[in-house]
C-alpha positions as CSV (number, residue, x, y, z in Angstrom):
1,M,-103.2,50.8,23.6
2,V,-101.8,53.1,20.9
3,A,-102.4,56.8,21.3
4,V,-103.9,58.5,18.3
5,T,-103.0,62.1,17.4
6,E,-105.3,64.7,15.9
7,R,-103.3,64.4,12.6
8,D,-103.9,60.7,12.4
9,T,-107.6,61.1,12.8
10,S,-108.0,63.8,10.2
11,G,-108.3,61.3,7.4
12,Q,-106.0,63.3,5.1
13,A,-102.6,62.3,3.8
14,P,-99.6,64.1,5.2
15,T,-98.6,67.1,3.3
16,R,-95.2,68.5,2.4
17,P,-94.1,71.6,4.2
18,P,-94.3,74.7,2.1
19,P,-91.2,75.6,0.1
20,T,-88.8,77.9,1.8
21,D,-86.6,80.6,0.4
22,D,-83.5,78.5,1.4
23,V,-83.5,76.6,-1.8
24,I,-81.5,78.3,-4.5
25,R,-82.3,77.2,-8.0
26,L,-79.8,77.5,-10.8
27,P,-80.9,80.0,-13.5
28,A,-81.5,78.6,-16.9
29,R,-78.2,80.1,-18.3
30,A,-76.2,78.3,-15.6
31,R,-77.9,75.0,-16.4
32,I,-77.2,75.4,-20.1
33,I,-73.5,76.2,-19.3
34,R,-73.2,73.0,-17.2
35,L,-74.9,70.9,-19.9
36,V,-72.5,72.3,-22.6
37,I,-69.4,71.5,-20.4
38,G,-70.8,68.0,-19.7
39,A,-71.4,67.4,-23.4
40,A,-67.8,68.6,-24.2
41,V,-66.3,66.3,-21.7
42,L,-68.4,63.4,-23.0
43,A,-67.4,64.2,-26.6
44,L,-63.7,64.4,-25.7
45,T,-63.9,61.1,-23.8
46,L,-65.7,59.3,-26.7
47,S,-63.3,60.7,-29.3
48,G,-60.3,59.8,-27.1
49,T,-61.6,56.3,-26.8
50,V,-61.8,55.9,-30.5
51,F,-58.7,57.9,-31.7
52,G,-56.7,58.5,-28.5
53,D,-53.5,57.0,-27.1
54,D,-51.5,57.3,-23.9
55,Y,-50.7,61.0,-24.5
56,A,-54.4,61.9,-24.6
57,F,-55.1,60.5,-21.1
58,P,-57.5,61.0,-19.4
59,F,-59.5,61.4,-22.6
60,G,-57.8,58.5,-24.3
61,P,-57.4,55.0,-23.0
62,P,-54.0,53.9,-21.6
63,R,-52.6,51.8,-24.4
64,M,-51.7,48.9,-22.1
65,Y,-55.4,48.3,-21.5
66,S,-56.7,49.1,-25.0
67,T,-54.5,47.0,-27.3
68,R,-52.9,43.6,-27.3
69,A,-49.4,42.7,-28.3
70,D,-48.4,40.1,-30.9
71,P,-48.1,36.8,-29.0
72,D,-44.7,36.3,-30.7
73,T,-43.2,39.7,-29.6
74,P,-40.3,39.3,-27.2
75,V,-40.9,40.5,-23.6
76,S,-38.3,42.9,-22.3
77,S,-37.0,43.1,-18.7
78,T,-34.6,45.9,-17.8
79,R,-32.2,45.6,-14.9
80,V,-29.2,47.5,-13.5
81,V,-26.3,45.6,-12.1
82,G,-23.0,46.4,-10.4
83,L,-20.0,44.5,-11.6
84,T,-17.3,43.3,-9.2
85,D,-13.5,42.8,-9.9
86,A,-14.3,39.1,-10.3
87,G,-16.9,39.8,-13.0
88,A,-19.8,38.9,-10.7
89,E,-23.1,40.7,-11.2
90,V,-24.6,42.4,-8.1
91,R,-28.3,43.4,-8.5
92,L,-28.8,47.1,-8.1
93,S,-32.4,47.2,-9.3
94,G,-35.6,46.0,-7.6
95,G,-35.3,48.4,-4.6
96,E,-31.7,47.7,-3.7
97,V,-30.8,51.4,-4.3
98,G,-34.0,53.1,-3.2
99,L,-35.7,53.0,-6.6
100,R,-38.5,50.7,-7.6
101,R,-38.4,49.1,-11.0
102,A,-41.0,51.4,-12.6
103,E,-39.1,54.4,-11.3
104,F,-35.9,53.1,-12.7
105,E,-37.3,52.1,-16.1
106,G,-38.7,55.6,-16.5
107,Q,-35.2,57.0,-16.0
108,V,-33.3,54.7,-18.5
109,P,-33.1,57.3,-21.3
110,R,-31.8,59.9,-18.9
111,L,-29.2,57.4,-17.5
112,V,-28.1,56.4,-21.0
113,D,-27.6,60.1,-21.9
114,N,-25.8,60.8,-18.5
115,P,-24.0,57.6,-17.5
116,E,-22.3,59.2,-14.6
117,L,-25.7,59.1,-12.8
118,L,-25.1,55.3,-12.6
119,G,-22.3,56.1,-10.1
120,L,-25.0,57.5,-7.8
121,L,-26.8,54.2,-7.9
122,A,-23.6,52.4,-7.0
123,D,-22.9,54.9,-4.1
124,S,-26.5,54.3,-2.8
125,F,-25.9,50.5,-3.0
126,V,-22.7,50.7,-1.0
127,A,-24.3,52.9,1.6
128,N,-27.0,50.3,2.1
129,H,-24.7,47.3,1.8
130,P,-21.3,48.2,3.2
131,E,-20.3,44.5,3.5
132,A,-20.8,44.0,-0.3
133,P,-17.8,43.5,-2.5
134,P,-16.5,46.6,-4.2
135,L,-18.0,47.5,-7.5
136,V,-15.9,48.5,-10.6
137,A,-18.7,49.2,-13.0
138,V,-22.4,49.6,-13.4
139,A,-24.4,48.3,-16.4
140,I,-28.0,48.6,-17.7
141,I,-29.1,45.3,-19.3
142,V,-32.3,44.6,-21.2
143,R,-33.2,40.9,-21.3
144,R,-35.6,40.0,-24.1
145,F,-37.4,36.7,-23.5
146,E,-38.5,35.0,-26.7
147,L,-42.2,33.9,-27.1
148,R,-44.0,31.6,-29.4
149,D,-47.8,31.7,-29.4
150,G,-47.6,33.7,-26.2
151,Q,-45.6,31.1,-24.3
152,S,-41.9,31.4,-23.3
153,T,-39.5,29.4,-25.4
154,G,-36.9,29.5,-22.6
155,S,-34.4,31.5,-24.8
156,Y,-33.5,35.1,-24.2
157,V,-31.1,37.7,-25.4
158,D,-29.3,40.2,-23.2
159,D,-28.6,43.6,-24.6
160,V,-26.2,45.8,-22.6
161,L,-27.5,49.4,-23.1
162,I,-24.5,51.0,-21.3
163,T,-21.6,50.1,-19.0
164,Y,-20.2,52.9,-16.8
165,P,-16.8,52.2,-15.2
166,L,-16.7,53.6,-11.7
167,P,-13.8,55.9,-10.9
168,A,-11.3,54.5,-8.3
169,G,-12.2,55.5,-4.8
170,T,-16.0,55.4,-5.4
171,A,-18.7,52.8,-4.8
172,G,-16.6,50.9,-2.3
173,N,-13.6,50.3,-4.6
174,A,-10.2,51.5,-3.6
């Protein structure tokens, strides 16, 4: 059998406890300030969505998600290679020297302006791959893949941005 308490037998609905002084309510002025700030952020976000670009982020959409490229525009792929005495290319991009592709591509303008920094990439490669053949130069190459109607045509063009000859005695060369 279930026990019945006095409260259950009273026939009245349970009541809320009386309010306590622990609840702090925002004054009207503070609520208005919060509403104004919220409206300003909303206005910036909406105007950035319509008129913004990458530089307005976070109030503008990142361009890569808000636009589409012409389906016949070539696709570029940047890589850095070391060149051996025999003319063979040794891949230095893609994590071979401690930089991921995005990190490297963000530094391309700096590397073009200061080609001696490519020597540091070659030194890092040799430190990680001491058995590799000696390098005589480092080059940054942009390969542009041709597209037709968004599909690869199979043809591409290599554009050498810069070639930095390594000084003797560096990057594993004698």
